[in-house]
N, C-alpha and C positions, 0 to 999 in steps of 0.2 A: 474321612475325606470331607464330609459335610461340615464338620467342625473346622478343619484346617482352612478351607476356602472361605468360610464365613469370617474367620479372623483376617484373612487377606482383604476381603471386601470392606470390612470396617476400617482396616488400616489404610486402604486406598481412599476411602471417603475422608478419613482424617488428614491424609496428605493433601487432598484437594481442598479441604477446609483451611488448612494451613497456608496453602498457596494463595487462595482468595483473600485470606486475612492479611497477608503481606502486601498484596496488590492494593487492597483497600487502604492500608496504612500509608502506602506511597501516595495514592490519590488524595487522601485527606491532608497529607503534608503540603500538597500543592493546591488544595481547594479545587479539585477537578473530579471528573467521573459522573456517570449518569445518576448514581444514587445521591451524590452530593447536590446535583442540580434538582433532583426530585425533592430533597429536603428543603431547598430554597423555595421551590414553587409552592410547596404545601405550607410554608411559613413555620416549619419546625426549627429552622435556624434563620438568621437574618444577616444583614451586611456586617453585623458586629463580629462575625467570625474572622473578618479580615483585620480586626484590631491587632496592632503590633506585628502585622505581617511584613515580611521583607520582600520587595518586588524586584524582579530582574527581567531583562529583555532577552528573549531567546529567538532563534531563527529556526522555523519549522517549514521545510519544503519551500524555501524562498520567501516565506512570509514572517515578518517580525511580530511578536506578540509578547504581552507581559505575563509573567508567571509568578504566582505568589508562593511564599514559604510561610505556612501558617504556624503560629506559636503552639507549643505543647498544650497550653491551657485551652486554646480554641480547638485544637484537635480532639481533646477530651470532650468538649461540648458537641462536636460533630459525631463522635462515636456514641455518646449517650443518646443523641437524637435519633441516630440510626437504629440503635437497639430498641428504643421506645417505639419506633415505627414498626419494627418487626414484631415486637410483643403485642402491639395493638392489632396487627393483622392476624396473628395467631389466636388472640382472644376473641376476635370477631368472626373468624372463619375456621370452623372445625374441619379436619380432613374429611374428604368425601371420596366417592368412587373414583373421580378423576385423578386425585392425588395418589390413591392406593394403586390404581392401575399403572401409573407411571413408575411408582416405586417398584412394583412387581416386575415390570418389564426391564427396568434398569438393573435391578439386582439379579434377575434371571440371566440376562445376557452377560453381565459382568462376572457372575459366578462361573458361567460356562467358559469364558475366556481365561479367567485365572486358573480354573481347574485344569484346562488343557495345557497352559504354560507350566503349571506346577508339575504335572506328570512328565512333561518332556524334560524339564530342568532336573528334577529329582531322580527320575528313573529312566530317562532316555526313551520314553514311550510316547508316540504321537498317535492318538486314537480319538475316535468320536466319543465325546462326553455328554452329548445332548440328552435331555430328559423327555422330550416330546417328539412325535413322529415328524412334525413339520416345524421348521424355523430353528434359529440358534438360541434355544431356551433351556435352562436348567431350573425348573419351577420350584425346587426345594429352597433355593436361595431367595427367590422372589417371595415365596410364602413366609419364609423366616423374617424377611425385612418388613413385610406387611403385618405379620403377627406382632412383632416388636412395636411397630408404630401404633397399631390399634390399642394394645394394652397399655403402653407407656405414655400415650398422649396425655391422659388425665393425670399422670403421675409426674409430669416433668418438673413440677415445683415441689415435689415431696423430697424427704431426706434421701441422701445417696444410699444409705444402707437398705432402705426399703426397695429402691429401684434395683439394687444388686440382688437381693433375695428373689424378687419377682422375676428378674431376667434369668437367673440361674434355673428357676423352676420352668420357665418358658422354654429355655434351651433344652432341658432334659425331656420335656414333653414333646418338643418338635423332633428330636432325634429318635425317641421311642416310637412315636407314631410313624415317622418316615421309614424306619427300619422294619417295623412290624408290618406296615402296609406293603412294602416291597416284597416281603417274604410271603405274606398271606394272600394278598390280592394279585400281585404280579408274578409270584413264584420266582422271585429273584432276590439277590442280596448284593450289597456294595461295600459294606464295612462291618467290622465287629470289634468290640472292646473286651472280649472274653480273655484275651491274653494279658490284660492289665490286672494287677492284684486288687485295685480299688474299683473294679467294675460293679455296677449295681444290677444291670441287666446286660443283655448282649449288645445293646446300643447306647447305654448310658454309663458314665463313670464319674466318680467324684471330682477328679482333677479337671475334667472338662466343664463340669457345672460351675466351678469357680471362675473359669475364664468366660463362660457364658454370662455370668453376672457382671464381670468387668466390661464385656462387650456391650451389654445392655446399658450400663452407665454412660459409656462413651456415645452410644447411639442417642440416648435420651437427652443428655446434657449438651452435647457438642454438635452432633450431625443432624438429628431430626428437625430441630427448630429451623435451622438455616435451610435445610433441604426443602421443607414444606413451604417456607417463605419464598424461595426462589422458584418453585414450581408454580405457586400462585393459583389463581382461579382461571378457568377457561373464559376467554374474552371474545371469542368469535364463533360463528356457526361452523367454520371449517374445523376448529378444534373438537367440537362436539361430534361431528361426523367421523373424524379420524378415530376418536376414542370409541365410538359405537362399533366401528368396523373392527378395531383391535380386540374389543371385548368379545364379539361374535367369533372371531378367528381363534382366540385363545381358548374359549369354551369348547369349540369344535375340536381343536387340537388335543385338549386334555381328554375329552370323551373318546376320541379315536385311539389315543395312546392306551387308555385303560382297557378298551375293547381288544386291542392287539395283544396285550399281556394276558388278559383273561382267556383269550382263545389259545395262546401259547401254552398256558397251564392245562387247558382242556385237551389240547392235542397230545401233551405229554401223558395224560391219563388215558388216551385212546378214545376220547369222546368226539364223534364226528360233528360237523356243523348242523345246527337244528333249523336254520332259516336262511333266507337269501342274504341277509346282512352278514351273518357269520361266514357264509361261503365267500362273500366279497372280501372279508377280512383275511381269511385263509389264503385267498388267491393273490391278494396284493400286499399283504403284510405278514407273510409266513415266517418260518423259522430263519431262513437265510436273510430276510430283510432285517429282522430283529438282531441277529448276530452281527450284521454289518453296521447297523445304525446305532445300537447301544452296546458298543464294544466293552464298556467298563462294567457292565452288569454280568453277574454270574448266575446261570439258571440251572446248572447241574446239581441235582439234589444230593449227589454223593460228595460234592465239594463244599456244600453249604455249611457254615458253622452253626452249631446248635447250642441251646442254653442248657441242655441236659446230656 
């Protein structure tokens, strides 16, 4: 499931990237749009882009205005200037905590939505697919997106084959750690590849490593540069306050989720709570809560797939 939804997330980002590309091409054709005006203000393009343009009069909401149709050669000049602007920003501004947090949140929420839709469309099952006790988050997808960004950032100008191999390794490591952590720490399981003949471990298979590599190439070459450029840098105190609040909330959410599953495993072993906090967890986040909140997880040790 982690692999399938990751494919959907990357595909959705690619679709969004394609739509913005088409919109930008349309705006460049008419010499319009905020990014075009930004290029003019910064002097990256000048009035020469209107050379050989064809002008026409259009009526917009009762107001007449002139609209240009830029030549193909000048459209190429605009695209080159915009690409250079983005590259300059990326070279001068390494991704930081602000960008990583936004990527984590977007991928976590998007992964949850897509996973819920996929289960309903494919299996007719509508159930809670959340990964944390509070909020609409599935952190595995957020961690995957952040991990790809952290590792591939410095490799974005490297050969495609290198990015492919590193991405395949990252995908395998992510699936192995996620599956092992669920079973070992949370005493739960969500997927298994043991039924595939090319499985390497319970949670890793060769066929999926290949697609992980392709996903990494798409993320590194097409999605990541544009995404980071559009996220930009925080420019106001309000943004800093919001990010600080979200950071604290997510950290508390993750800690409480781990505590809930830790106590669930201890309750299954017959270990009573040892302190006030564990009593609080058992009282407010007991087995019924976990069963209703995390409907996609399986915690029955008799049903859990094994590697041996």
